[in-house]
C-alpha positions as CSV (number, residue, x, y, z in Angstrom):
1,X,377.1,135.2,136.1
2,X,380.7,134.4,135.2
3,X,381.3,133.0,138.7
4,X,378.4,131.0,138.7
5,X,379.3,129.5,135.3
6,X,382.7,128.8,136.1
7,X,381.8,127.1,139.4
8,X,379.3,125.0,137.6
9,X,382.1,123.9,135.0
10,X,384.5,123.0,138.1
11,X,381.6,120.9,139.8
12,X,380.8,118.9,136.5
13,X,384.6,118.4,135.8
14,X,385.1,117.1,139.2
15,X,382.1,114.6,138.7
16,X,383.4,113.6,135.5
17,X,386.7,113.0,137.0
18,X,385.1,110.7,139.9
19,X,383.3,109.0,137.4
20,X,386.0,108.1,135.3
21,X,387.9,106.3,138.2
22,X,385.3,103.3,138.2
23,X,385.8,102.9,134.7
24,X,389.6,102.8,135.0
25,X,391.1,99.0,134.8
26,X,391.8,97.2,137.8
27,X,395.1,96.6,139.3
28,X,396.2,93.6,141.2
29,X,397.5,94.2,144.7
30,X,397.6,90.7,146.1
31,X,396.4,87.0,145.8
32,X,395.4,85.4,149.0
33,X,394.4,81.8,149.4
34,X,392.7,80.3,152.4
35,X,390.1,78.6,154.5
36,X,387.6,81.3,155.4
37,X,386.7,84.8,154.6
38,X,386.8,88.3,156.5
39,X,383.7,90.4,155.7
40,X,385.5,92.6,153.2
41,X,386.1,89.3,151.3
42,X,389.8,89.0,152.2
43,X,391.3,85.9,153.4
44,X,390.7,85.2,157.2
45,X,392.8,82.1,157.7
46,X,395.6,82.0,154.9
47,X,397.1,78.7,154.2
48,X,398.2,76.6,151.3
49,X,397.3,73.3,152.9
50,X,393.8,72.1,153.0
51,X,391.8,68.9,154.2
52,X,389.9,67.3,151.3
53,X,386.7,68.3,152.9
54,X,387.5,72.1,153.4
55,X,386.4,74.9,151.2
56,X,389.2,76.5,149.4
57,X,389.1,80.5,149.0
58,X,391.0,83.0,147.0
59,X,390.8,86.7,147.1
60,X,391.9,88.7,144.4
61,X,392.8,92.0,145.9
62,X,392.9,94.9,143.6
63,X,394.1,98.6,144.0
64,X,392.2,101.8,143.8
65,X,388.8,102.5,141.8
66,X,388.5,100.3,138.6
67,X,386.0,98.1,136.9
68,X,386.6,95.1,134.7
69,X,386.5,91.1,134.5
70,X,388.0,89.1,137.4
71,X,388.5,85.6,136.8
72,X,390.3,82.5,137.9
73,X,391.3,79.1,136.6
74,X,391.4,76.5,139.3
75,X,393.7,73.4,138.3
76,X,394.1,70.1,139.8
77,X,397.8,69.1,138.4
78,X,397.5,69.8,134.7
79,X,393.4,69.4,134.8
80,X,391.4,72.6,134.6
81,X,388.6,72.3,137.1
82,X,386.7,75.7,136.8
83,X,387.2,78.9,135.2
84,X,384.5,81.5,136.9
85,X,384.7,85.0,136.2
86,X,382.9,88.0,137.9
87,X,382.3,91.4,136.5
88,X,383.1,94.0,139.1
89,X,383.2,97.6,139.7
90,X,384.8,99.3,142.7
91,X,385.0,102.8,144.2
92,X,388.6,101.9,146.0
93,X,390.8,98.9,147.0
94,X,388.7,95.5,147.1
95,X,388.7,92.0,147.2
96,X,386.8,89.7,144.6
97,X,386.4,86.3,146.2
98,X,386.2,83.0,144.4
99,X,386.0,79.6,146.2
100,X,386.6,75.7,145.3
101,X,384.1,72.8,147.3
102,X,383.7,69.5,146.1
103,X,380.8,67.8,147.7
104,X,382.4,64.5,147.9
105,X,385.5,65.7,149.2
106,X,388.6,66.9,146.8
107,X,391.3,64.5,145.7
108,X,394.6,64.9,147.6
109,X,397.3,66.1,145.4
110,X,398.7,69.6,144.0
111,X,396.4,72.6,143.0
112,X,396.8,76.0,141.6
113,X,394.7,78.9,140.9
114,X,395.6,81.2,138.2
115,X,394.1,84.8,138.3
116,X,393.0,86.8,135.4
117,X,391.9,90.5,135.0
118,X,390.2,91.4,131.9
119,X,391.5,88.3,130.5
120,X,395.1,88.6,131.2
121,X,397.1,86.5,133.6
122,X,398.4,88.5,136.6
123,X,399.3,85.7,139.1
124,X,399.1,82.4,140.2
125,X,399.2,80.6,143.6
126,X,399.9,76.9,144.4
127,X,398.4,75.0,147.2
128,X,397.9,71.2,148.5
129,X,395.1,69.3,149.6
130,X,395.5,66.2,151.7
131,X,395.4,65.0,155.4
132,X,396.9,67.6,157.5
């Protein structure tokens, strides 16, 4: 009886520990910018130069299991274009994708995307739009 009880307690502790991993905060591994995505939401074609007609993707890669809010701030020069967020929960390393697309084409110039995890800025990438 004692062996069964201690085995049950060990299993419950193991399950509680595994469930707690998804509640851990997210941690940034890398920021990728490019023109297309892989099936795992990482960037397939990394670049910092885009044509006005292209969709611009950013992949926010996080380490290990965790959950929280991932957000980006898209900027054209000093003008904020958009600030989308996504609530996520991952069981291991993962990529959260955001994209910027202008149906009439993006104006040529300097752009940036700032990354936020749970409201805290964790990095930034700069890129250009214009004729290649």
